[in-house]
C-alpha positions as CSV (number, residue, x, y, z in Angstrom):
1,M,-254.3,253.1,-43.5
2,F,-255.9,255.6,-41.1
3,Y,-258.5,254.9,-38.4
4,T,-262.1,255.8,-39.0
5,P,-265.0,255.8,-36.6
6,S,-266.6,253.1,-38.6
7,M,-263.7,250.8,-38.3
8,T,-264.7,247.5,-36.6
9,R,-262.6,246.4,-33.6
10,I,-262.7,242.6,-32.6
11,G,-260.9,240.1,-30.6
12,V,-258.9,237.2,-31.9
13,R,-261.5,234.8,-30.4
14,E,-264.4,236.7,-32.1
15,L,-262.6,236.6,-35.4
16,N,-262.0,232.9,-35.0
17,Q,-265.7,232.1,-34.3
18,H,-267.1,234.4,-37.1
19,T,-264.3,234.7,-39.7
20,S,-266.6,234.5,-42.9
21,S,-268.8,237.3,-41.4
22,Y,-265.8,239.6,-41.0
23,I,-264.3,238.7,-44.3
24,S,-267.5,239.8,-46.0
25,K,-267.3,243.1,-44.2
26,V,-263.8,243.5,-45.5
27,K,-264.9,242.5,-49.1
28,N,-267.5,245.3,-48.8
29,G,-264.8,247.8,-48.2
30,E,-264.7,248.0,-44.3
31,A,-261.4,247.7,-42.4
32,V,-261.4,245.5,-39.3
33,E,-258.9,245.8,-36.4
34,V,-258.0,242.6,-34.6
35,T,-256.9,242.7,-31.0
36,E,-255.4,240.2,-28.6
37,H,-255.6,240.9,-24.9
38,G,-256.7,244.5,-25.9
39,H,-253.5,245.1,-28.1
40,L,-253.9,245.7,-31.8
41,V,-252.3,242.8,-33.6
42,A,-253.7,242.9,-37.1
43,L,-255.7,245.1,-39.5
44,L,-257.9,243.4,-42.2
45,V,-258.3,245.7,-45.0
46,P,-259.7,245.3,-48.6
47,V,-257.2,244.6,-51.3
48,P,-256.7,247.8,-53.5
49,R,-258.5,247.6,-56.8
50,T,-256.2,247.2,-59.7
51,G,-258.6,247.9,-62.5
52,T,-258.9,250.9,-64.7
53,V,-261.7,253.5,-64.9
54,L,-262.8,251.9,-68.1
55,D,-263.0,248.4,-66.2
56,D,-265.1,250.1,-63.4
57,L,-267.5,251.6,-66.0
58,V,-267.9,248.2,-67.7
59,E,-268.6,246.6,-64.4
60,Q,-271.2,249.2,-63.6
61,G,-272.8,248.7,-67.1
62,R,-272.2,252.3,-68.1
63,V,-270.2,251.3,-71.2
64,H,-269.9,248.1,-73.2
65,P,-266.6,246.4,-73.8
66,P,-265.4,246.1,-77.5
67,T,-266.7,243.2,-79.5
68,A,-263.8,242.9,-81.9
69,T,-260.2,242.8,-81.0
70,Q,-258.9,245.4,-83.5
71,R,-260.3,247.3,-86.5
72,S,-258.5,247.2,-89.8
73,F,-258.6,250.4,-91.5
74,P,-257.7,250.7,-95.3
75,A,-254.5,252.3,-96.4
76,R,-254.9,255.8,-97.4
77,R,-253.6,257.0,-100.8
78,L,-251.1,259.8,-100.5
79,A,-251.6,262.9,-102.7
80,P,-249.0,263.2,-105.4
81,G,-246.2,265.6,-104.9
82,P,-243.5,266.2,-102.2
83,S,-243.8,264.6,-98.9
84,A,-244.5,266.8,-95.7
85,S,-240.8,266.5,-94.7
86,E,-239.7,267.7,-98.1
87,G,-242.2,270.6,-98.0
88,L,-241.2,271.6,-94.6
89,A,-237.6,271.5,-95.6
90,A,-238.2,273.7,-98.6
91,M,-240.0,276.3,-96.4
92,R,-237.2,276.5,-94.0
93,D,-234.7,276.9,-96.8
94,E,-236.9,279.8,-98.2
95,E,-236.9,281.6,-94.7
96,R,-233.1,281.3,-94.3
97,Y,-232.2,283.0,-97.5
């Protein structure tokens, strides 16, 4: 964590008397330095977000989450004849000889 000019610096007594106010600031993304007798003893910082970009977009209302768990697609019928592997092997054999 690095120091920014907007970081709040408070004493232990101030934190004790107004804890909820400073916790709200931290929840809003602000870091708070706590001092005791003028010496830095603690740094209150927001917990890093663990969500994905998609989670953020859903939270912002820019995308909608899926409504079904998984779609089932019908099996495709294969064309008659040799498989792709067999066709590739035949092409390689032709190139070698």
